[in-house]
Backbone as CSV, one residue per row, in Angstrom:
resi,resn,N_x,N_y,N_z,CA_x,CA_y,CA_z,C_x,C_y,C_z
1,MET,-28.494,-2.899,-3.704,-27.317,-2.596,-2.906,-26.160,-3.453,-3.387
2,LYS,-25.020,-2.834,-3.633,-23.824,-3.576,-4.042,-23.070,-4.048,-2.820
3,HIS,-22.547,-5.240,-2.917,-21.677,-5.756,-1.868,-20.249,-5.369,-2.207
4,ALA,-19.405,-5.278,-1.210,-18.028,-4.823,-1.404,-17.240,-5.710,-2.350
5,ASN,-17.597,-6.983,-2.463,-16.800,-7.879,-3.299,-17.255,-7.934,-4.752
6,GLU,-18.312,-7.239,-5.132,-18.774,-7.240,-6.521,-17.902,-6.306,-7.353
7,GLY,-17.212,-6.845,-8.349,-16.392,-6.032,-9.236,-15.144,-5.468,-8.590
8,TYR,-14.662,-6.133,-7.569,-13.496,-5.612,-6.855,-12.206,-5.803,-7.642
9,ILE,-11.235,-4.983,-7.345,-9.883,-5.098,-7.886,-8.946,-5.164,-6.686
10,GLU,-8.091,-6.164,-6.664,-7.168,-6.321,-5.545,-5.766,-5.907,-5.957
11,ASN,-5.134,-5.114,-5.113,-3.748,-4.705,-5.333,-3.027,-4.881,-4.008
12,ASN,-2.151,-5.865,-3.941,-1.446,-6.107,-2.685,0.069,-5.993,-2.849
13,THR,0.507,-5.253,-3.866,1.940,-5.101,-4.113,2.566,-4.021,-3.232
14,GLY,1.748,-3.120,-2.726,2.287,-1.992,-1.974,2.698,-0.847,-2.881
15,GLU,2.781,-1.119,-4.162,3.099,-0.099,-5.157,2.090,-0.245,-6.281
16,GLY,1.523,0.823,-6.695,0.590,0.716,-7.800,-0.210,1.986,-7.962
17,THR,-0.898,2.054,-9.068,-1.782,3.173,-9.325,-3.144,2.619,-9.676
18,ILE,-4.150,3.391,-9.381,-5.522,3.022,-9.694,-6.111,4.173,-10.478
19,GLN,-6.561,3.893,-11.685,-7.203,4.935,-12.482,-8.621,5.094,-11.961
20,LEU,-8.958,6.294,-11.514,-10.264,6.556,-10.935,-11.267,6.927,-12.005
21,ALA,-12.491,6.481,-11.812,-13.600,6.928,-12.644,-14.064,8.268,-12.081
22,TYR,-14.612,9.132,-12.924,-15.165,10.384,-12.419,-16.336,10.047,-11.511
23,GLY,-16.462,10.797,-10.436,-17.521,10.552,-9.469,-16.991,9.773,-8.281
24,GLY,-17.880,9.035,-7.629,-17.529,8.334,-6.403,-16.709,7.079,-6.631
25,ASN,-15.640,6.934,-5.888,-14.785,5.748,-5.878,-14.608,5.369,-4.414
26,TYR,-14.761,4.075,-4.116,-14.732,3.632,-2.729,-13.731,2.502,-2.571
27,PHE,-12.955,2.560,-1.494,-11.937,1.557,-1.215,-12.111,1.089,0.218
28,ILE,-12.046,-0.224,0.403,-12.229,-0.817,1.721,-11.052,-1.732,1.990
29,GLY,-10.381,-1.528,3.102,-9.285,-2.416,3.490,-9.850,-3.707,4.048
30,THR,-9.566,-4.821,3.392,-10.114,-6.100,3.847,-9.016,-7.133,4.021
31,ALA,-7.834,-6.716,4.377,-6.725,-7.650,4.550,-6.894,-8.497,5.797
32,ALA,-7.591,-7.978,6.773,-7.782,-8.719,8.019,-9.215,-8.527,8.502
33,PRO,-9.759,-9.509,9.199,-11.114,-9.353,9.744,-11.199,-8.103,10.626
34,GLY,-12.264,-7.362,10.457,-12.465,-6.160,11.265,-11.920,-4.883,10.657
35,ASP,-11.243,-4.970,9.514,-10.696,-3.760,8.885,-11.788,-2.737,8.603
36,CYS,-12.866,-3.181,7.974,-13.930,-2.257,7.582,-14.569,-1.627,8.817
37,SER,-14.935,-2.438,9.798,-15.560,-1.897,11.007,-14.573,-1.066,11.821
38,GLY,-13.274,-1.288,11.609,-12.252,-0.512,12.298,-11.924,0.802,11.621
39,GLY,-12.560,1.080,10.481,-12.375,2.365,9.820,-11.459,2.353,8.611
40,MET,-11.072,1.184,8.115,-10.187,1.112,6.945,-11.015,1.284,5.672
41,LYS,-11.573,2.482,5.503,-12.415,2.786,4.351,-11.990,4.142,3.796
42,LEU,-12.136,4.314,2.485,-11.755,5.566,1.844,-12.737,5.854,0.720
43,ALA,-13.262,7.062,0.680,-14.137,7.500,-0.404,-13.462,8.669,-1.111
44,ILE,-13.419,8.610,-2.442,-12.805,9.668,-3.248,-13.813,10.122,-4.291
45,ASN,-14.037,11.426,-4.385,-14.891,11.987,-5.421,-13.978,12.600,-6.472
46,ALA,-13.774,11.894,-7.580,-12.866,12.346,-8.638,-13.597,13.319,-9.560
47,LEU,-13.046,14.508,-9.702,-13.634,15.540,-10.551,-12.925,15.582,-11.894
48,ALA,-13.633,16.033,-12.913,-13.032,16.193,-14.235,-11.956,17.268,-14.153
49,PRO,-10.845,17.090,-14.871,-9.775,18.091,-14.823,-10.205,19.401,-15.468
50,ASP,-9.654,20.474,-14.960,-9.866,21.793,-15.542,-9.014,21.871,-16.804
51,ASN,-9.606,22.137,-17.936,-8.857,22.186,-19.200,-7.751,23.233,-19.185
52,LYS,-7.822,24.197,-18.274,-6.800,25.238,-18.178,-5.604,24.775,-17.355
53,ASP,-5.727,23.616,-16.690,-4.659,23.110,-15.820,-3.625,22.376,-16.663
54,SER,-2.477,22.989,-16.882,-1.444,22.394,-17.731,-0.698,21.266,-17.033
55,SER,-0.891,21.098,-15.713,-0.186,20.038,-14.994,-0.897,18.697,-15.110
56,PHE,-2.132,18.683,-15.641,-2.874,17.430,-15.782,-2.229,16.553,-16.839
57,LYS,-1.992,15.299,-16.482,-1.411,14.342,-17.419,-2.387,13.202,-17.627
58,SER,-2.752,12.952,-18.841,-3.655,11.854,-19.163,-2.913,10.534,-19.065
59,LEU,-3.605,9.503,-18.587,-2.992,8.170,-18.492,-3.016,7.479,-19.827
């Protein structure tokens, strides 16, 4: 089992981008005690782009 702090990346600028890996990506708000238990969690399932989608921009 992984703990939330293993391999974490912190971004506290209020502005930024995060390059997602394909598959499951999980984000937990830990700025204040109780954030996680209060529901400050986000799960994103990043899918591979459709090669026919001309709006996709590679980073």
